[in-house]
Residue, then its C-alpha position, 0 to 999 in steps of 0.5 A: e832840784s836845781l843845777e849847781g855851780e856857774p855854767t859855761v854858756s854858749s849860744v848860736i842863732l839858727s832858724g830864727k831862734r837863739k839857742v843857748n847851751y849851759l854846761y854845769p861843772d857836774g856835767s849837767e846840761m840845760i838848753e834853751e831856745y828863744d825867739v830872736t824877735t820876741n825874746e820869748c823862751l820856746l824851749r827849755k830842757v835839762k839833763r842832769k848828770k847820773e852816776f851810771g848810764e845816759s840821762d834823759w832830757v826833762y822838758e820844762i818848757g816846750h815838748e819833744e817832737k817825737t816821730f815814730d821810727p819802725e826800725t827802733d820803736a817797738i810801739k807807737l804812742n796813741s795820738a789820742n793820748p793827752i799831750f802835756m806841754r808848757k808854753d809861757s808868755n812874758k807875764r804868765f806861766e802856761w801849760r796846755i794839755r791837749n786831747l782831753v775829751w771830757p766835759k769842762e765840769v770834770y776838771s778840778i785845779s788846786v794848789d798843793h801847798d805842802k809840795q808847792q805844785i798846781v794839781l789837775r785832777t778829773s772827777n772821773k779819775k781818768y787824768f791826774k797831773r802835778i805841775d811844778i814851777p821850777e823858777m819859783k822853787k829856785m827863788n823860794l816863792v810860794i804858789e798863790p791859789e788866786q794867781v791860778s786860772w784855767k780854761y777849757s775848749n776844743n779838747t784843750l785845757v790851758i792852766g795859767y799862773n801869773k808870774p811874780p814880779e821877781v820872776i819877771e825881773m830875773e827873766q828880763e835880766k837873763i834876756g839882757m845878758l843874752t842879748k847884750s852882745t847883739a848891741v855891739k854886733g848889730p841885730p841877730q843874724e843866722g849863724n851868729v855864735e855868741 
C-alpha cells in the first residue's frame, strides 16, 4: 500500500543526519534519516492515517530504539528474542536478524512469487519471516531469486538483495533533490533547515 498524493517535504540537519519529513494530503507521514556524508538512508518509518485512534510507526529501514520504562511498560521484552531490522547499502537491500541461535543448516531462504516477498523459515519451525521490498512493489518490479543471497555468523543472519538499476536511479534522483539546496548554501551544517 503506497502513500498517495504529493507530500509537503521539510528537512533539517541534526547530529550529522539529514532528517526529512513527508506529510501527505491524507494525513499519512513518512520520516527518513540520511547520513550527511554518505547520503545513506539510515531510517525510514511510515505512519498511515487511520479513521479512529493513533497509528503506529512502521519501520521500513532501521529499527525503533526501545528502552524499558517501568512506569509505563507492563513487561520487558526478552533481550534474547530475534531482532529484525533493515539496513541498506547503495547497491543492496539488506536485512539483519540478530539473536538467531540455531546452526546455519536450519535456515531456508526462498521467494514467494505470488506475494512478491522473500521468505525466511527454519526447519525446526522456531522462526518464520516474510520480507517485503516496498520500493520494488511501488515500481512493480519482480523479485528475482538469483539476486537473493544470505550468510550466517555470530548468531546473525544477513539477507541481501541486489538493487535493480531502476531503484538505484530513483534513489539517486531523490538524493539529488534533497541535496540540491546544499550546492547553493554550501556544505550541510548542524541545524540547517532545508
